[in-house]
C-alpha positions in Angstrom: 26.9 48.3 13.9 24.2 46.0 12.2 24.9 42.5 12.0 22.7 39.6 11.5 23.8 37.3 14.3 21.8 34.5 13.1 23.5 34.4 9.7 26.8 35.0 11.6 26.1 31.7 13.9 25.0 29.8 11.1 28.0 30.6 9.2 30.1 29.6 12.1 28.4 26.5 12.8 28.4 25.5 8.8 32.3 26.3 8.8 32.7 24.0 11.5 30.9 21.1 10.1 33.1 21.4 6.8 36.5 21.1 9.0 38.4 18.2 7.6 42.0 17.2 7.8 44.8 16.1 5.2 43.8 12.3 4.8 47.2 10.0 4.8 46.3 8.7 1.5 46.6 12.1 0.1 50.1 12.3 0.9 52.5 11.3 -1.8 54.3 8.2 -0.8 57.5 9.7 -2.4 59.9 12.1 -0.7 59.3 15.6 -1.8 61.3 18.5 -2.3 60.8 21.8 -0.3 58.8 23.5 -3.2 56.7 20.3 -3.3 55.9 20.4 0.3 54.8 24.0 0.5 52.6 23.6 -2.8 51.1 20.3 -1.3 50.4 22.5 2.0 49.0 25.3 0.4 46.7 23.1 -1.8 45.4 21.0 1.1 45.1 23.5 3.8 43.9 26.7 1.9 40.5 26.5 3.7 42.3 27.2 6.8 43.3 30.7 5.8 41.7 33.8 7.1 42.8 35.9 4.1 43.9 34.9 0.7 47.6 36.3 1.2 48.1 34.4 4.4 50.7 31.8 4.2 50.4 28.1 5.2 53.9 27.3 5.6 56.9 28.7 4.1 60.3 27.4 3.1 61.8 29.5 5.9 59.2 28.6 8.4 59.7 24.7 7.7 63.8 25.3 8.0 63.2 26.7 11.3 61.3 23.7 12.3 63.9 21.4 11.5 66.6 23.7 13.0 64.4 23.8 16.6 63.9 20.1 16.3 60.2 20.1 15.8 60.8 18.1 12.7 63.4 15.6 12.2 66.0 16.8 9.3 65.1 16.0 5.9 67.0 13.3 3.9 69.2 14.8 0.9 66.7 17.8 1.1 63.6 15.5 0.5 60.8 15.0 3.1 59.1 12.1 3.6 55.3 11.1 4.3 56.3 11.2 7.9 57.7 14.6 7.8 54.6 15.8 6.2 52.5 14.4 9.1 54.7 16.0 11.5 54.4 19.2 9.6 50.6 19.1 10.0 50.7 18.7 13.8 53.1 21.9 13.7 50.9 23.8 11.7 47.9 23.2 13.8 49.9 23.7 17.2 51.9 26.9 16.0 48.9 29.2 16.7 48.7 28.2 20.3 52.0 26.7 21.5 55.6 28.1 21.9 58.2 26.5 19.6 59.5 25.0 22.9 56.2 23.2 23.7 55.5 22.1 20.4 59.0 20.6 20.4 58.2 19.0 23.8 55.0 17.5 22.5 56.3 16.1 19.2 59.7 15.0 20.4 58.6 11.9 22.2 56.3 11.1 19.0 59.1 11.6 16.4 61.5 9.5 18.6 59.3 6.5 18.8 57.2 6.5 15.5 59.1 8.7 12.7 60.5 6.1 10.3 59.8 3.0 12.6 59.2 -0.7 11.6 57.0 -0.9 14.5 53.3 -1.9 14.3 52.3 1.5 15.2 53.2 4.0 12.9 53.4 7.8 12.7 50.3 7.5 10.2 48.4 5.4 12.6 48.9 8.0 15.4 47.7 10.6 12.9 44.7 9.1 12.0 43.7 8.3 15.3 44.0 11.9 16.7 42.2 13.3 13.5 39.2 10.6 14.0 38.9 11.8 17.8 38.9 15.4 16.7 36.6 14.7 13.9 34.0 13.0 16.7 34.2 16.4 18.6 33.0 18.9 16.2 29.1 18.2 17.2 29.9 18.8 20.7 31.9 22.2 19.8 29.0 23.2 17.7 26.7 22.7 20.8 28.8 24.6 23.3 29.1 27.6 20.5 25.4 27.5 20.4 25.0 27.5 24.2 27.7 30.2 24.6 25.9 32.4 21.7 22.7 32.3 23.6 24.3 33.2 27.0 26.0 36.2 25.2 22.4 37.3 23.8 21.2 37.6 27.5 24.0 40.3 28.6 24.0 43.8 28.6 19.9 44.0 28.7 20.3 47.6 30.2 22.8 48.8 27.7 21.8 51.7 25.4 20.1 49.8 22.4 22.4 51.3 19.8 25.5 49.5 21.8 23.7 46.4 22.8 24.4 44.3 19.6 28.1 45.1 19.8 28.5 44.6 23.5 26.8 41.0 23.1 29.1 40.1 20.6 32.0 41.3 22.6 30.8 39.1 25.4 30.6 36.1 22.9 34.1 36.6 21.8 35.4 37.0 25.4 33.5 33.9 26.4 35.4 32.0 23.1 38.8 33.6 24.2 38.4 32.5 27.9 37.7 29.1 26.6 41.1 28.9 24.7 42.8 30.8 27.6 41.6 28.0 29.9 42.9 25.1 27.6 45.9 26.4 26.7 46.8 26.7 30.4 45.6 23.2 30.7 47.8 22.2 27.7 50.8 24.1 29.1 50.5 22.3 32.5 50.4 18.9 30.7 53.4 19.6 28.9 55.2 20.8 32.1 54.7 17.4 33.5 56.8 15.8 30.4 60.2 14.6 31.5 62.1 16.6 29.0 60.0 19.9 29.5 62.2 21.7 32.2 62.4 25.6 31.4 
């Protein structure tokens, strides 16, 4: 196995610097039918696909989200801008949280800020969170550089032909442990919510 680790790290850091989010002004202000929703998501989230044939959000997924109370039901088979914002949250949560946990996280949000006349709206919540996440990118890049450098110091006594793989394995383990710990933390926070009884 021969990998240019510096090219790989550079590519990872470059892809992080390009992380963006769907802007609220990119979402149509008219209600959309299901096909329009899936087309919009495919167009705006295609950069998050790992493989070209990966699906962003399918009709079945969206219907299941409505049935499981992750999103409010559509109005006359149409989805509002607020639906789209909640679907974006679901999209980002679905790879790390269970359906039940996503419901617990989003329920207070949709009950309080979905289709409201309040000063604070769903779009305000979405924009605030996205700005916070964007501000974290440099810190995450620095953390990845540190972990990568630490992994490169491992397995110094391993056979040379195995060392590169073992160091990449150590790097993957570090990143995975970070995700594991953060997921546990998120679950513990969700378990403090009043309606999160199992």
